N, C-alpha and C positions, 0 to 999 in steps of 0.2 A: 330546320335543315333544308337546303336545297336539292331538289330533285332532278335528274336528268332524266326527261320524258320523251317516247316517241308517238305523237298525236294525229290521230286522223282527224283531219277537218271535213266540213260539211261537204265538199265537193270532192271527198275523198282522196285528199292527197297528204301525206304522212311526212311530219317535219319534225326534227329532234331540236327541241328548248331545254332551256333551264330555268324552271319555276323556284320561287322563294315567298315568304310571306303570305303563306296559304288562310285562308279563311274561308269555313265551308259556310255555303249559303242554304243548302237544301241537301235532301239525301243523294244528291247524284251531281252536284253542282259545286265547285269551288272558285273562290277568286284567288290570282297569286300574281305576282310581279313576275313578268316574262322578260328573257334576254333578248327572244327574238323581236326587236319592234321597241323594247322598252316599254314601261308602263303595266298597270293594272290590267289583265286578262279575265276572262270569264271562260271557264272549262268542263266539259261534261265528263265526269269519271268513265262511263262508259265509252268515251273514245280513247284514253288514254291504254296505249297497246303493252307499253312497258315502263318502267320505272326504277332510276338506280338512285341512291343516295350518293349524291357527289363526295361528300366527306369520307364514306366509310367503302365506298366503292361496291355495296352491296345491293343485289336485287329486292326491291318490294314484290313481294309475290302477291299481295292484295292490296289494290289501293284504297278499296273501300275500307277493310280494316284498317289501313295506316291513318286513317282521317277518323278512326272510331265510330264509323259506321257499319250496319249490317253488310254481310257479304253480298254481292250480286252475282257472283262466280258459281256459275253451275259446277257441282261435286263432278272429280274426275273419276272416269270408270275405274274400276279395281276387277282383278280376276274373281270371277265367280268362284264360289265355294258350294257344293252340293252335298246331301246327306250321304250319298253313296249305300243308301239304303235301298234294296230290290223293288221296284214299283211294278203293280200289274196292270199293263196298260194293253187293249185289246189292239189290235192293226190299226182299226178304224181311229182310237183314241188318240194312237201315237202320230197319223197320218194328220189329223186334226191341230193338235199342237204343235207340230211341226210348220203347218200352213199359218196359223196364227204368229209362232215366234219370228216366222221369215219375213212376214209382212212389217212387224211393229219393228222388226231388225231395218229395213231399207227406209220406212216411213219417216225415220228423222231427218232425212236429207230434203223432204219437202218436195223437191222438183225432181223428174225422173232422169234429167240429165244430170245431175250431181248423183242420184243412186248409182248411174252406170259407171261414173266416174268411179267412183268408191266399189263397187263391187269386181271392177276389172284391177283396183289397187290390192282387194283383198285377196285375188288369185295371183298375181303377179307377188305377191308376199311368200307363195307357197311355189314361184317359178312356172307358174301355171300346168302343174302336175302334179301327179299323186304324190303325196308326202310319203307313202309306205313304200310304193315300188317304182317311183319313178316316171311312170307312163303318163304320155300327154292324151292318152284317150279315154275322153268323157269325164273330166275332173269336173267335181260337183260338190258343194259345201256338205259336210256332215259334221255330226256331235262330237268333241272330243272324249267328255264322259257320255256315255250314252245315256238314252232316255232312260232306259231299264234302271239307271244308278242314279235316277233323278237329275240328269244333265238337261239342259235347256240349248236351243240354238239362240245363242246369245252371245256377245262381244267378249272375246275371251274364252270362248268353249268350240269355236269354230274350227274343224280342221279340212284340208281340200284331198279328198281320196277318188280314187276312180270307183266303178261299179262292181270290180270283182274285190276289190280292197274291201270296200264299204260291206260285202257280203261276208267276207272272211273276219272283218274286227264284229261286225254283228253287236252283242251285247256286251263284249267284252271289256272287261277294267282298261286301260292306255297301259297299264304295268305290264298286263300279260302278253301285251303286243307289240308294244315298241321296247327296243334294248334300252338300257340307261342313257348312253350317249344321244341319241335319237331324241330320248325324251327330254333332254337337256336343252336341244337345240327348239325343240316344239313349243317348251316352255320360255323360251326366247322370242319367238313369232307369235306366242298367243299375247305375249305383251306389248308387243309391236302391233298387233292386231287391235288392239284396244283405242289406241291413236288413231285408227282409220275413224271409229264409229264414235270418238269423243269430238262430235260434232254439234253448233248451234248456228243455224243459219242467220246471217246478218241481211236482213230484208234492208236495211238503210243502203247500204253498199249495191245492193243486188239490185235498189230501183233506181241509184243513180249513174252507176256505172257496171251494168248487167254483164257484158263480157268480160270486162277486166275481173270483176269479181269471180265470176263460174271459172275464169282460167287460175285464178289464183286457189281454188279450193280443187284443183286437178283435172276441170275438162279441158279436153283438146281444143286448141283455138277453131276448128272449124266446126266443132260442136257446139262450140259457146256463141261464136258470131250468128250460127242457125238458131240456137235458141234464145238470144239477145232481140233477134228480130221479131221472133212470135212473142217474146214478153213484152216488145214496146209500145203496143196498143194497151194492154193491161195496167203497165206502167203508168202512162201517159193519164190514162183517167185517172187511177189513184191518187195521181199527184194534183189532178185539176179539181177532184172532190175534197182533199185535202186542202188545196189553195182557198177554197170557198169556204 
């Protein structure tokens, strides 16, 4: 069956093309006839950004599975489920757990400039204000399901509150604090929150076109420009070592 694919080349250009008569050479390479220029071409599965069955119009969710190979796609984040059982935590234990969780939360972005952009997006999801009272004074990340009930500071369990509402909420279960309508809206926001943290850095794109890549993941143009300039020496060194 012919597939219409969006393919990102080695120089970071994305083109749309139709491929057919594919054969698998390795776990990550296929040979196929390509309508763009004609003839047989070689494609890396990791560079196929999307694929659609030309005959049915259906999207292929995972090209590795489509070709009978083990999936290389990272699993999508899901809303976390906690036991809800009370936990005995000292104040120091709670602070330590929060610090560990927060460091892990933003470590996935690898670069501080990306982490900063994602943090801004998270707060922007909540309108840069306290979700409970709406004030813009001192908004910060807090647990949706509290630590006392097993909650962790992980994607899908982060809410933005002001200091006053944080103290008000304390160890209460969310249903004891938020009205049902507000809880429904919060559930929707928490699902969108997962999309912010469902991230895996593309080192290849970062090395070949750092500014464009950083902007594509939400970094502002000015910050991307500055970060790209600081990255250039290390990128050049890595590429020269690779060439050798």
